Structure formats: C-alpha cells, structure tokens
N, C-alpha and C positions, 0 to 999 in steps of 0.2 A: 739689495745685493743678495744673490743666492749663494749659499755656502755649500761647497763640495757637491755640486749637482752631479758630477761624474760618478761619485760614490753612491749615489742614491740607488742605482740598480744593483750594485754589489750588496748593499745592506738589505735590499728587498729580497734578493735571492738567498742570501745567507739567513735572513729571518724565516723564509719559507722552509729551508732545510732544517733549521733549528726547531721550528714549530712541529714539523713532521716527527723528528726524533724525540721531542719532548712528549708528544702525544703517545708515542710507543712506550716511552719510559713510564708515563703516568698509567697507561693501560696495564703494564706488567705489575707495577706496584699495587694498584687497586685490585687487580684480579687475584694477586697473591693474598691480599687481605680479605677478599670476599670468599674465597674457597675455604672449606674446612681443613684442607691440608696445604702444606707449603710446598710448591713445586720449585721454588728458588732456594738455593742454599742460604743458610742464615747469614754468612759473611757477605755473599753477593747481594742479598736483600738489604742488609744494613748499608752497603755501599750505594745502592740505588736510592735509598731514603736520603742519604746525605747529599747526593747529586740532585735530587728532585727539586728542592727549593731554588738552588742556584740556576738550574736549567730554566725554570719558569721566569725568574728575574732577568736572566741574560737574554732569553728569547724576546721578552717584552722590550728590553732595552735596545736590542738590535733592530727590531721592527720600528721602534720609536726613532732611532737614528735614521732609518730609511725615510721616514716622514720629515724629520727635522732638517735633513740635508737639502731638501727641496724648498725650504723656507728661508727666511732671513736669519742673520746672525743673532738677532734679538730673540729668536726662538731656539736656535741651535745651542748656544752657550748655556742658557739656563737649564735646558733639557739635560745636557751633559753633566752639569753640576748636580742636578737632582738625581740622576742615575747613579753617580758616584756616591752620593749621600745614602741612597737606598741600599746599595751593596755594602757600604761600610757599616751602616746601622744594623743590617741583617747579620753581618759577620760578628759584630759586637754582641748581639743578642744570642747568636748561635754558640759562640765560644765563651760567652760570659766573661768578657775582658773587663 
C-alpha cells in the first residue's frame, strides 16, 4: 500500500525550494566566516547561525518525506519517527535541556 502518494510531489517541490534556500543560507554564513571582515551585522549573523542547523535537518527531512510517501507504510512511519527523534535530540543538545 502506497502512503500519501499525492503528497509526494508537494514534498518534492518543497524540498527543492528548501534546498535552494539552505544553500544560499550556508553560502552567506561560510562567506562571512571566510572573509577577513564581516559584511553581515553581528545580530543577523548570529540569527543565521541558529537557523543553519535546523534548515539542514528540515531540508533533509522534507526530501526524505518525498521519498517515503512513494513507499509503503512500513517505510513511512519509521522515517517519521526517526525524523522527529533527530529534531528532538538536536533541540536537547542545542538548548542543553
């Protein structure tokens, strides 16, 4: 049984847009680190750093959902559980709860 086959294209397009924006975000952060001067304001740079890790994890998750939607429920449910665990564990590490 194929789960959420109709959502597969939605997750695929959303993943492509998120990947594009994540690459722009990473480019800005790494370019700011590589140059001897900071062209981003310190507050904006710190905001981008905090968004960076979540952007990468969420982009991978959305792309994985696009893949898992085309497969059986035996792949979809464990993938969703693992994605939630990864986000929760990262949040725990980030905020040191």
